[in-house]
SELUMVO-107845 format. One line per field, with one value per residue (C-alpha): residue number from 0; residue in one letter; x, y, z. Coordinates in nm, 2 decimals. Example, Ala and Ser with C-alpha at 12.3 -4.5 7.8 and 13.67 -1.06 7.14 Angstrom:
2
i	(0:1)
aa	(A:S)
east	(1.23:1.37)
north	(-0.45:-0.11)
up	(0.78:0.71)
// end
This chain:
634
i	(0:1:2:3:4:5:6:7:8:9:10:11:12:13:14:15:16:17:18:19:20:21:22:23:24:25:26:27:28:29:30:31:32:33:34:35:36:37:38:39:40:41:42:43:44:45:46:47:48:49:50:51:52:53:54:55:56:57:58:59:60:61:62:63:64:65:66:67:68:69:70:71:72:73:74:75:76:77:78:79:80:81:82:83:84:85:86:87:88:89:90:91:92:93:94:95:96:97:98:99:100:101:102:103:104:105:106:107:108:109:110:111:112:113:114:115:116:117:118:119:120:121:122:123:124:125:126:127:128:129:130:131:132:133:134:135:136:137:138:139:140:141:142:143:144:145:146:147:148:149:150:151:152:153:154:155:156:157:158:159:160:161:162:163:164:165:166:167:168:169:170:171:172:173:174:175:176:177:178:179:180:181:182:183:184:185:186:187:188:189:190:191:192:193:194:195:196:197:198:199:200:201:202:203:204:205:206:207:208:209:210:211:212:213:214:215:216:217:218:219:220:221:222:223:224:225:226:227:228:229:230:231:232:233:234:235:236:237:238:239:240:241:242:243:244:245:246:247:248:249:250:251:252:253:254:255:256:257:258:259:260:261:262:263:264:265:266:267:268:269:270:271:272:273:274:275:276:277:278:279:280:281:282:283:284:285:286:287:288:289:290:291:292:293:294:295:296:297:298:299:300:301:302:303:304:305:306:307:308:309:310:311:312:313:314:315:316:317:318:319:320:321:322:323:324:325:326:327:328:329:330:331:332:333:334:335:336:337:338:339:340:341:342:343:344:345:346:347:348:349:350:351:352:353:354:355:356:357:358:359:360:361:362:363:364:365:366:367:368:369:370:371:372:373:374:375:376:377:378:379:380:381:382:383:384:385:386:387:388:389:390:391:392:393:394:395:396:397:398:399:400:401:402:403:404:405:406:407:408:409:410:411:412:413:414:415:416:417:418:419:420:421:422:423:424:425:426:427:428:429:430:431:432:433:434:435:436:437:438:439:440:441:442:443:444:445:446:447:448:449:450:451:452:453:454:455:456:457:458:459:460:461:462:463:464:465:466:467:468:469:470:471:472:473:474:475:476:477:478:479:480:481:482:483:484:485:486:487:488:489:490:491:492:493:494:495:496:497:498:499:500:501:502:503:504:505:506:507:508:509:510:511:512:513:514:515:516:517:518:519:520:521:522:523:524:525:526:527:528:529:530:531:532:533:534:535:536:537:538:539:540:541:542:543:544:545:546:547:548:549:550:551:552:553:554:555:556:557:558:559:560:561:562:563:564:565:566:567:568:569:570:571:572:573:574:575:576:577:578:579:580:581:582:583:584:585:586:587:588:589:590:591:592:593:594:595:596:597:598:599:600:601:602:603:604:605:606:607:608:609:610:611:612:613:614:615:616:617:618:619:620:621:622:623:624:625:626:627:628:629:630:631:632:633)
aa	(M:G:P:A:N:K:S:Q:T:S:P:N:T:F:L:L:M:G:I:P:G:L:E:H:L:H:V:W:I:G:I:P:F:C:S:M:Y:V:V:A:L:V:G:N:V:T:I:L:A:V:V:R:A:E:R:S:L:H:E:P:M:F:L:F:L:C:M:L:S:V:T:D:L:V:L:S:A:S:T:L:P:R:M:L:C:L:F:W:L:G:A:H:D:I:A:F:D:A:C:L:T:Q:M:F:F:I:H:S:F:T:A:M:E:S:G:F:F:L:A:M:A:I:D:R:F:V:A:I:C:H:P:L:R:H:T:T:I:F:T:H:A:R:I:A:K:M:G:A:S:V:I:L:R:G:V:A:F:F:S:P:H:P:I:L:L:K:H:L:P:Y:C:R:K:Q:I:I:A:H:T:Y:C:E:L:M:A:V:V:K:L:A:C:V:D:T:G:S:T:K:R:Y:S:L:S:V:A:S:V:I:G:S:C:D:G:F:L:I:T:V:S:Y:V:L:I:L:R:A:V:F:R:L:P:S:R:E:A:S:L:K:A:L:G:T:C:G:S:H:V:C:V:I:L:V:F:Y:T:T:A:V:F:T:F:L:T:H:C:F:G:H:S:V:V:P:Q:I:H:I:F:I:A:N:M:Y:L:L:V:P:L:F:L:N:P:I:V:Y:G:I:R:T:K:K:I:R:D:H:V:L:S:S:L:R:E:S:E:L:E:E:L:R:L:G:M:S:S:C:N:N:S:I:P:Q:P:L:M:F:I:L:A:G:I:P:G:L:K:S:S:H:G:W:F:S:V:P:F:F:L:V:F:V:I:T:V:V:G:N:A:T:I:L:C:I:I:R:V:E:K:S:L:H:E:P:M:F:L:L:L:A:M:L:S:V:V:D:L:S:L:V:S:V:T:V:P:R:M:L:G:I:F:W:M:N:A:K:E:I:S:F:N:A:C:L:T:Q:M:F:F:I:P:S:F:Y:V:M:E:S:G:I:L:L:A:M:A:F:D:R:F:V:A:I:W:H:P:L:R:Y:A:T:I:L:A:N:N:M:L:V:K:M:A:L:A:V:L:A:R:A:V:A:V:L:A:P:A:P:I:L:A:K:R:L:E:S:F:Q:T:H:I:I:A:Y:S:Y:C:A:Y:M:A:V:V:Q:I:A:C:G:D:I:S:D:H:I:V:Y:G:L:M:V:L:V:A:S:V:G:F:D:L:S:F:I:I:L:S:Y:G:L:I:L:H:A:V:F:R:I:P:S:W:E:A:R:G:K:A:L:S:T:C:G:S:H:L:C:V:I:A:L:F:Y:S:P:V:V:F:S:V:L:A:Q:I:L:G:Y:H:M:A:P:H:L:Q:I:I:I:D:N:L:Y:F:L:V:P:P:M:V:N:P:L:I:Y:G:A:R:T:K:Q:I:R:E:R:V:L:R:I:F:H:C:H:G:D)
east	(0.04:0.35:0.38:0.37:0.67:0.72:0.38:0.27:-0.05:0.06:0.30:0.48:0.50:0.44:0.64:0.50:0.63:0.46:0.47:0.59:0.87:0.88:1.11:1.28:1.01:0.93:1.06:0.89:0.53:0.55:0.53:0.16:0.02:0.15:-0.01:-0.32:-0.25:-0.25:-0.54:-0.76:-0.71:-0.71:-1.01:-1.21:-1.14:-1.22:-1.57:-1.66:-1.53:-1.78:-2.11:-2.02:-1.99:-2.27:-2.58:-2.76:-2.59:-2.69:-2.96:-2.96:-2.74:-2.44:-2.50:-2.47:-2.17:-1.99:-2.04:-1.85:-1.55:-1.49:-1.51:-1.24:-1.02:-1.04:-0.97:-0.65:-0.53:-0.51:-0.32:-0.15:0.05:0.13:0.24:0.48:0.67:0.66:0.78:1.05:1.16:1.15:0.94:0.85:0.76:0.39:0.29:0.02:-0.27:-0.20:-0.21:-0.54:-0.64:-0.56:-0.75:-1.07:-1.05:-1.05:-1.29:-1.57:-1.47:-1.48:-1.83:-1.93:-1.87:-2.05:-2.31:-2.37:-2.29:-2.64:-2.78:-2.70:-2.83:-3.18:-3.16:-3.13:-3.43:-3.69:-3.55:-3.62:-3.90:-4.13:-3.96:-4.23:-4.18:-3.78:-3.78:-4.05:-3.85:-3.52:-3.52:-3.19:-3.37:-3.39:-3.09:-2.87:-3.03:-2.92:-2.61:-2.58:-2.66:-2.45:-2.12:-2.27:-2.36:-1.98:-1.84:-2.13:-2.02:-1.60:-1.52:-1.56:-1.28:-0.95:-1.10:-1.10:-0.72:-0.60:-0.67:-0.47:-0.19:0.06:0.29:0.70:0.67:0.50:0.55:0.24:0.25:0.08:0.11:-0.10:-0.29:-0.54:-0.72:-0.70:-0.35:-0.29:-0.51:-0.29:0.01:-0.21:-0.18:-0.44:-0.77:-0.86:-1.17:-1.46:-1.26:-1.22:-1.57:-1.74:-1.58:-1.63:-1.98:-1.96:-1.85:-2.07:-2.36:-2.26:-2.14:-2.43:-2.72:-2.55:-2.53:-2.85:-3.06:-2.86:-2.87:-3.30:-3.24:-3.06:-3.31:-3.60:-3.47:-3.44:-3.77:-3.88:-3.62:-3.76:-4.09:-4.07:-4.20:-3.88:-3.56:-3.39:-3.59:-3.46:-3.11:-3.11:-3.26:-2.98:-2.69:-2.76:-2.73:-2.36:-2.08:-2.25:-2.27:-1.92:-1.78:-1.99:-1.86:-1.49:-1.55:-1.76:-1.51:-1.22:-1.39:-1.59:-1.24:-1.05:-1.33:-1.31:-0.95:-0.99:-1.26:-1.13:-0.81:-0.54:-0.35:-0.34:0.02:0.07:0.15:-0.13:-0.37:-0.22:-0.17:-0.59:-0.62:-0.49:-0.64:-1.02:-0.82:-0.67:-0.90:-1.22:-1.06:-0.87:-1.13:-1.48:-1.41:-1.27:-1.59:-1.79:-1.65:-1.64:-1.98:-2.20:-2.23:-2.35:-2.01:-1.82:-1.98:-1.92:-1.56:-1.50:-1.68:-1.43:-1.13:-1.25:-1.27:-0.97:-0.93:-0.98:-1.23:-1.00:-0.76:-1.13:-1.14:-0.79:-0.70:-0.66:-0.55:-0.19:-0.41:-0.50:-0.18:-0.01:0.34:0.62:0.41:0.59:0.35:0.21:-0.08:0.00:-0.38:-0.26:-0.43:-0.66:-1.04:-0.97:-0.98:-1.26:-0.99:-0.74:-0.73:-0.80:-0.44:-0.30:-0.29:-0.09:0.19:0.19:0.23:0.50:0.70:0.74:0.82:1.12:1.27:1.21:1.38:1.63:1.75:1.77:1.94:2.20:2.23:2.34:2.58:2.76:2.71:2.79:3.19:3.14:2.89:3.21:3.19:3.13:2.75:2.61:2.81:2.63:2.31:2.37:2.46:2.14:1.97:2.05:1.93:1.58:1.58:1.68:1.36:1.09:1.20:1.22:0.85:0.56:0.58:0.49:0.24:0.07:0.05:-0.16:-0.35:-0.42:-0.35:-0.47:-0.16:-0.15:0.12:0.43:0.67:0.82:1.19:1.07:0.91:1.24:1.44:1.20:1.19:1.59:1.60:1.33:1.43:1.79:1.77:1.59:1.85:2.12:1.87:1.92:2.25:2.36:2.13:2.38:2.67:2.51:2.45:2.83:2.90:2.73:2.85:3.25:3.17:3.03:3.26:3.61:3.59:3.92:3.99:3.65:3.85:4.12:3.81:3.57:3.82:3.68:3.85:3.63:3.36:3.41:3.49:3.18:2.92:3.11:3.06:2.66:2.61:2.82:2.62:2.25:2.39:2.48:2.20:1.91:2.07:1.91:1.56:1.54:1.74:1.56:1.21:1.30:1.33:0.98:0.83:0.43:0.20:-0.16:-0.26:-0.09:-0.24:0.01:-0.21:0.03:0.15:0.50:0.71:0.75:0.93:0.74:0.39:0.56:0.63:0.31:0.11:0.37:0.27:0.48:0.68:0.80:0.95:1.30:1.20:1.04:1.32:1.57:1.29:1.32:1.68:1.76:1.51:1.77:2.05:2.00:1.72:1.76:2.21:2.14:1.86:2.11:2.41:2.17:2.07:2.38:2.56:2.28:2.28:2.65:2.60:2.38:2.59:2.86:2.61:2.49:2.83:2.89:2.85:2.64:2.31:2.39:2.57:2.38:2.11:2.36:2.51:2.18:2.02:2.27:2.13:1.72:1.68:1.87:1.63:1.34:1.41:1.52:1.20:1.00:1.22:1.19:0.86:0.66:0.84:0.86:0.51:0.44:0.71:0.53:0.22:0.30:0.51:0.20:-0.02:-0.26:-0.30:-0.37:-0.62:-0.43:-0.51:-0.37:-0.05:0.02:-0.05:0.20:0.48:0.41:0.52:0.78:0.92:0.73:0.72:1.06:1.28:0.97:1.10:1.45:1.47:1.19:1.37:1.71:1.67:1.45:1.62:2.06:2.08:2.34:2.15:1.79:1.99:2.15:1.78:1.66:1.91:1.83:1.43:1.58:1.81:1.49:1.26:1.50)
north	(3.78:3.68:3.70:3.43:3.33:3.30:3.03:2.68:2.57:2.23:2.14:1.79:1.74:1.92:1.93:1.90:2.05:1.87:2.06:2.42:2.44:2.16:1.94:1.82:1.68:1.50:1.10:1.15:1.31:1.00:0.73:0.86:0.89:0.51:0.41:0.56:0.43:0.06:0.10:0.21:-0.05:-0.34:-0.18:-0.10:-0.45:-0.63:-0.45:-0.54:-0.89:-0.84:-0.73:-0.99:-1.32:-1.21:-1.30:-1.07:-0.77:-0.72:-0.41:-0.11:0.03:-0.19:-0.14:0.16:0.15:-0.11:0.15:0.44:0.13:0.12:0.50:0.51:0.22:0.45:0.74:0.61:0.41:0.76:0.98:0.82:0.61:0.94:1.13:0.84:0.86:1.23:1.19:0.89:0.93:1.24:1.18:1.54:1.46:1.43:1.41:1.68:1.41:1.20:1.50:1.60:1.27:1.23:1.60:1.43:1.09:1.28:1.55:1.34:1.06:1.32:1.39:1.11:1.04:1.34:1.21:0.86:1.00:1.20:0.84:0.70:1.02:0.92:0.56:0.63:0.92:0.61:0.36:0.54:0.81:0.48:0.18:-0.03:0.04:0.08:-0.24:-0.18:0.20:0.12:-0.27:-0.32:-0.23:0.14:0.15:0.04:0.33:0.59:0.44:0.53:0.87:0.97:0.83:1.03:1.33:1.34:1.24:1.48:1.81:1.75:1.59:1.99:2.06:1.85:1.91:2.32:2.28:2.09:2.43:2.68:2.80:2.77:3.00:2.82:2.76:2.44:2.43:2.30:2.41:2.05:1.75:1.60:1.78:2.01:2.23:2.54:2.46:2.39:2.67:2.88:2.83:2.95:3.30:3.36:3.49:3.19:3.40:3.14:2.84:2.96:2.99:2.69:2.48:2.69:2.70:2.33:2.27:2.49:2.37:1.97:2.07:2.24:2.04:1.77:1.91:2.08:1.74:1.56:1.85:1.82:1.43:1.48:1.69:1.49:1.17:1.37:1.48:1.13:0.99:1.24:1.21:0.77:0.70:0.51:0.65:0.28:0.27:0.68:0.56:0.27:0.48:0.72:0.43:0.29:0.70:0.75:0.65:0.81:1.13:1.06:1.05:1.35:1.59:1.44:1.52:1.84:2.00:1.95:2.00:2.34:2.50:2.37:2.57:2.91:2.90:2.88:3.19:3.40:3.25:3.42:3.52:3.14:2.96:2.73:2.47:2.44:2.45:2.22:1.97:2.11:1.97:1.66:1.58:1.64:1.35:1.15:1.12:1.01:0.69:0.58:0.65:0.49:0.14:0.21:0.36:0.21:-0.12:-0.03:0.13:-0.11:-0.39:-0.65:-0.54:-0.56:-0.92:-1.07:-0.97:-1.07:-1.43:-1.48:-1.39:-1.58:-1.96:-2.04:-2.40:-2.41:-2.70:-2.92:-2.89:-2.98:-3.30:-3.36:-3.34:-3.65:-3.68:-3.85:-4.18:-4.17:-3.99:-4.15:-4.19:-3.97:-3.89:-3.87:-3.58:-3.25:-3.01:-2.67:-2.48:-2.15:-1.88:-2.08:-1.93:-1.71:-1.98:-1.79:-1.47:-1.66:-1.51:-1.15:-1.25:-1.36:-1.03:-0.80:-1.12:-1.13:-0.74:-0.77:-1.06:-0.84:-0.48:-0.70:-0.89:-0.58:-0.34:-0.56:-0.72:-0.26:-0.21:-0.48:-0.35:-0.04:-0.08:-0.35:-0.11:0.23:0.23:0.53:0.29:0.04:0.11:-0.06:0.06:-0.04:-0.36:-0.41:-0.35:-0.54:-0.83:-0.73:-0.73:-1.08:-1.22:-1.02:-1.23:-1.56:-1.50:-1.42:-1.73:-1.96:-1.82:-1.64:-1.90:-2.17:-1.94:-1.83:-2.21:-2.32:-1.90:-1.97:-2.32:-2.50:-2.72:-2.77:-3.10:-3.06:-3.39:-3.42:-3.35:-3.04:-2.92:-2.99:-2.75:-2.49:-2.49:-2.47:-2.18:-1.95:-1.87:-1.90:-1.67:-1.38:-1.46:-1.32:-1.06:-0.94:-1.02:-0.75:-0.51:-0.50:-0.51:-0.23:-0.07:-0.09:0.05:0.35:0.39:0.35:0.64:0.94:0.79:0.73:0.87:0.91:0.52:0.45:0.38:0.12:-0.04:-0.18:-0.27:-0.55:-0.81:-0.74:-0.70:-1.09:-1.16:-1.01:-1.17:-1.53:-1.48:-1.36:-1.64:-1.95:-1.84:-1.85:-2.19:-2.31:-2.19:-2.33:-2.68:-2.84:-2.72:-3.00:-3.28:-3.20:-3.19:-3.51:-3.72:-3.64:-4.01:-3.94:-3.63:-3.54:-3.49:-3.40:-3.11:-2.77:-2.46:-2.27:-2.10:-2.22:-2.51:-2.31:-2.54:-2.44:-2.48:-2.83:-2.92:-2.84:-3.09:-3.41:-3.62:-3.63:-3.38:-3.03:-2.86:-2.94:-2.81:-2.48:-2.45:-2.39:-2.20:-1.94:-2.03:-1.87:-1.60:-1.50:-1.64:-1.40:-1.09:-1.02:-1.04:-0.81:-0.60:-0.53:-0.41:-0.22:0.01:0.05:0.14:0.40:0.51:0.56:0.76:0.98:1.09:1.12:1.32:1.57:1.68:1.77:2.22:2.28:2.21:2.20:1.93:1.74:1.68:1.60:1.33:1.20:1.16:0.90:0.70:0.75:0.49:0.22:0.30:0.26:-0.04:-0.16:-0.07:-0.25:-0.55:-0.59:-0.47:-0.78:-1.03:-0.83:-0.73:-1.12:-1.21:-0.92:-1.05:-1.38:-1.27:-1.10:-1.36:-1.25:-1.56:-1.43:-1.59:-1.85:-1.65:-1.30:-1.49:-1.64:-1.29:-1.13:-1.38:-1.34:-0.98:-1.12:-1.26:-1.04:-0.63:-0.56:-0.79:-0.54:-0.21:-0.22:-0.17:0.13:0.31:0.29:0.34:0.64:0.80:0.71:1.01:0.82:0.50:0.76:0.99:0.71:0.52:0.87:0.87:0.55:0.68:0.98:0.78:0.58:0.82:1.04)
up	(-2.29:-2.48:-2.88:-3.09:-3.13:-2.72:-2.73:-2.92:-2.99:-2.78:-2.67:-2.60:-2.27:-1.91:-1.62:-1.29:-1.03:-0.70:-0.41:-0.39:-0.18:-0.03:-0.30:-0.04:0.17:-0.19:-0.09:0.26:0.13:-0.04:0.22:0.36:0.02:-0.08:0.27:0.15:-0.25:-0.01:0.22:-0.06:-0.31:-0.03:0.15:-0.19:-0.38:-0.05:-0.06:-0.37:-0.24:0.05:-0.13:-0.43:-0.24:0.05:-0.14:0.19:0.12:-0.27:-0.15:-0.29:-0.04:-0.08:-0.47:-0.43:-0.22:-0.48:-0.74:-0.52:-0.46:-0.82:-0.84:-0.56:-0.74:-1.06:-0.92:-0.67:-1.01:-1.26:-0.92:-0.71:-0.95:-1.14:-0.80:-0.66:-0.97:-0.91:-0.54:-0.58:-0.88:-0.98:-1.33:-1.35:-1.72:-1.87:-2.22:-2.28:-2.40:-2.05:-1.90:-2.05:-1.96:-1.59:-1.56:-1.73:-1.49:-1.19:-1.19:-1.43:-1.15:-0.83:-0.98:-1.01:-0.62:-0.55:-0.78:-0.59:-0.21:-0.34:-0.44:-0.08:0.07:-0.11:-0.03:0.32:0.34:0.14:0.37:0.69:0.54:0.32:0.49:0.37:-0.08:-0.04:-0.23:-0.47:-0.54:-0.59:-0.82:-0.95:-1.27:-1.14:-0.89:-1.29:-1.39:-1.14:-1.20:-1.51:-1.53:-1.28:-1.52:-1.77:-1.56:-1.50:-1.83:-2.01:-1.83:-1.82:-2.14:-2.27:-2.09:-2.27:-2.60:-2.48:-2.33:-2.66:-2.87:-2.60:-2.68:-2.41:-2.34:-2.33:-1.94:-1.92:-1.59:-1.36:-0.96:-0.84:-0.79:-1.06:-1.38:-1.25:-1.48:-1.30:-1.28:-1.69:-1.78:-1.60:-1.89:-2.13:-2.36:-2.40:-2.15:-2.04:-1.85:-2.04:-1.95:-1.57:-1.54:-1.72:-1.51:-1.14:-1.30:-1.35:-1.02:-0.84:-1.01:-1.01:-0.61:-0.47:-0.60:-0.47:-0.18:-0.13:-0.20:0.05:0.33:0.22:0.21:0.57:0.69:0.61:0.77:1.12:1.10:1.04:1.32:1.60:1.54:1.62:2.00:2.07:2.14:2.07:1.72:1.67:1.73:1.53:1.26:1.26:1.31:0.97:0.80:1.04:0.82:0.51:0.72:0.82:0.48:0.35:0.57:0.47:0.12:0.05:0.32:0.13:-0.18:-0.09:0.07:-0.26:-0.46:-0.26:-0.28:-0.60:-0.64:-0.42:-0.17:-0.43:-0.11:0.00:0.05:-0.32:-0.02:0.16:-0.17:-0.31:0.04:0.03:-0.34:-0.24:0.07:-0.09:-0.38:-0.13:0.18:0.04:-0.11:0.19:0.41:0.22:0.29:0.62:0.77:0.56:0.64:1.10:1.06:0.84:1.03:0.80:0.60:0.97:1.03:0.73:0.76:1.12:1.03:0.78:1.00:1.28:1.11:1.33:1.14:0.77:0.72:0.52:0.86:1.05:0.80:0.80:1.19:1.39:1.72:1.82:1.94:1.56:1.40:1.07:0.96:0.82:0.50:0.18:0.10:0.23:0.19:0.20:0.35:0.23:0.48:0.70:0.71:0.40:0.11:-0.06:-0.14:-0.21:-0.57:-0.42:-0.21:-0.50:-0.70:-0.37:-0.37:-0.71:-0.80:-0.45:-0.64:-0.94:-0.81:-0.57:-0.89:-1.12:-0.83:-0.70:-1.07:-1.15:-0.88:-0.91:-1.26:-1.14:-0.95:-1.20:-1.44:-1.27:-1.12:-0.88:-0.68:-0.63:-0.26:0.07:0.14:-0.27:-0.23:0.07:-0.09:-0.41:-0.15:0.04:-0.34:-0.43:-0.07:-0.17:-0.54:-0.32:-0.08:-0.35:-0.53:-0.28:-0.12:-0.36:-0.71:-0.46:-0.29:-0.63:-0.74:-0.43:-0.45:-0.89:-0.94:-0.59:-0.61:-0.25:-0.25:-0.15:-0.11:0.19:0.12:-0.08:0.24:0.42:0.14:0.14:0.55:0.55:0.23:0.35:0.74:0.66:0.36:0.59:0.87:0.65:0.50:0.87:0.94:0.55:0.73:1.07:0.80:0.69:1.05:1.12:0.74:0.84:1.19:1.03:0.82:1.05:1.34:1.16:0.83:0.71:0.78:0.64:0.33:0.51:0.76:0.53:0.22:-0.04:0.17:0.49:0.29:0.16:0.48:0.61:0.40:0.43:0.82:0.74:0.50:0.77:1.06:0.86:0.76:1.08:1.29:0.99:0.90:1.23:1.16:0.85:1.04:1.40:1.09:0.95:1.27:1.34:1.33:1.27:1.32:1.37:1.02:0.64:0.58:0.70:0.76:0.61:0.25:0.28:0.48:0.83:1.07:1.39:1.15:1.08:1.43:1.60:1.41:1.52:1.76:2.16:2.25:2.09:2.36:2.23:1.88:2.02:2.28:1.91:1.75:2.03:2.05:1.65:1.70:1.97:1.79:1.46:1.50:1.87:1.80:1.48:1.62:1.95:1.80:1.51:1.79:1.97:1.61:1.59:1.93:1.82:1.58:1.71:2.01:1.69:1.53:1.80:1.83:1.52:1.55:1.23:1.22:0.86:0.85:1.09:0.87:0.60:0.83:0.92:0.60:0.46:0.73:0.63:0.39:0.63:0.92:0.71:0.56:0.94:1.07:0.79:0.84:1.27:1.30:1.21:1.41:1.71:1.70:1.69:1.95:2.19:2.13:2.20:2.53:2.60:2.59:2.30:2.03:1.69:1.52:1.26:0.91:1.13:1.27:0.89:0.70:0.90:0.90:0.51:0.56:0.74:0.40:0.15:0.24:0.25:-0.02:-0.23:-0.05:-0.03:-0.40:-0.34:-0.10:-0.18:-0.52:-0.43:-0.10:-0.26:-0.52:-0.73:-0.83:-0.85:-1.09:-1.30:-1.33:-1.42:-1.69:-1.87:-1.87:-2.07:-2.25:-2.39:-2.42:-2.66)
// end
């Protein structure tokens, strides 16, 4: 214990270390964490939307599942965004009160999740052992009371935690060796004996965990006894099938929970990285696994989702579609259908689309401002990055606002000339982005193969010529698209089964021979994406050849690290289009809604991810952003 002048009652901030000893891997660790967050968000929102829309799912099991999904959403929102800021932006500071708030939410909602697992186990017990009384026992009023009691228990047991920690004196070393504000990690920073606080916390965790675990075990023992008494093997398997998803999720949740608890009690020799990793798994894995397991294993949810996804034609298309025998002349207006078969989910789709738009605008505008202000960034790589940001901003500006108009205001009409304009600009900016990624691959090739001549080869006049070449190619390749579409005289319908005016979507509703248009589309794909991707692969083949000739492993790692962010962006940019092309070549015909979602990924994901990856992976940009935040904080 230090003297009084070495402590303070309530520090202003704590510093979250992340995963000690793995700081150099934080950026890469952030990628699976971000993927978990996206899956948890989309999966749990989907479950809530399906249960809300389908009245046949308004049953006890699915109502408890909704409560579990809400709990998962709150838990993920209170942990993952803060972790990603730590991993990608180096934002280690967290205010003392924010730390206590995060701690309360994590522990209380984890307890609530355990309580909802118990409620679901009781529901399965009653459904199998007392099926005739299931609906009378689990009335909506009783379900609401059970949900309220689970919430009250979580709040009552864990409210004392922030109050107790608020009044502890803390040493000046305010570094939390964790990725989030975990109770035991914070208690270690106190300058007084915290034995009573630790005992209270461990007692609460053990009481809640052991009681819930014991009652769940009893429930399933009784369920198994009832199931094995059934005369029919088929009936036994059917009864057990209703519990399969619940058992899978329970095993994942309690296995990691027990390991974490035992580590706090007895595992003082456990390596900190392993302990923190398991603690993160205990929090994060159930959040993204729950919707996946319940969505796949629960027949009613699975059938509802699949029935929505299998609607290959929107009702509007069925009403509006006519054969070429009853064709219509070139219309003044088209109707954009959005995403066929998923009209009822347009409101939900608009949320991630809007978030993508905001992140893209803020991220790319930030990169442009930093490169403009910071003279040390006036280098070829960063000037090419600035070009990429301008193209990304242009691409989302011509796509997302129009999509949000469809999703939010049902503004589906678009004039024929506006459709042709969008048809030209969207693929043009996409081809420009592909060309800039090729230029950036060439930049990395020159930097590694000819480092002494780098500045002379990629001088400013060369960069201007490369930019003009990328622009000219896009205009030359895509200018025929609206001209060819303008020459189409008759159409089967005026409804375009897309969320934007895609060239092939317009061509496919035209009457007459469209083989020339298909050939043109393939030529554009080969001349842009095929050409660029081939030379990018060649560039990186030569880069790897040069790197592995370097004798020092450290020098190899440093050379490859300069290419890391570029490779991530290339993989995200080309993966959707390669997947789509391969699917068509191999004869796999995707449902229209799936094809449209993948096509939207072409245009939306790279503009959003580019600034995040380059901002996180590029040291100069990251440091500049952090300096700006520190200045605002001061």
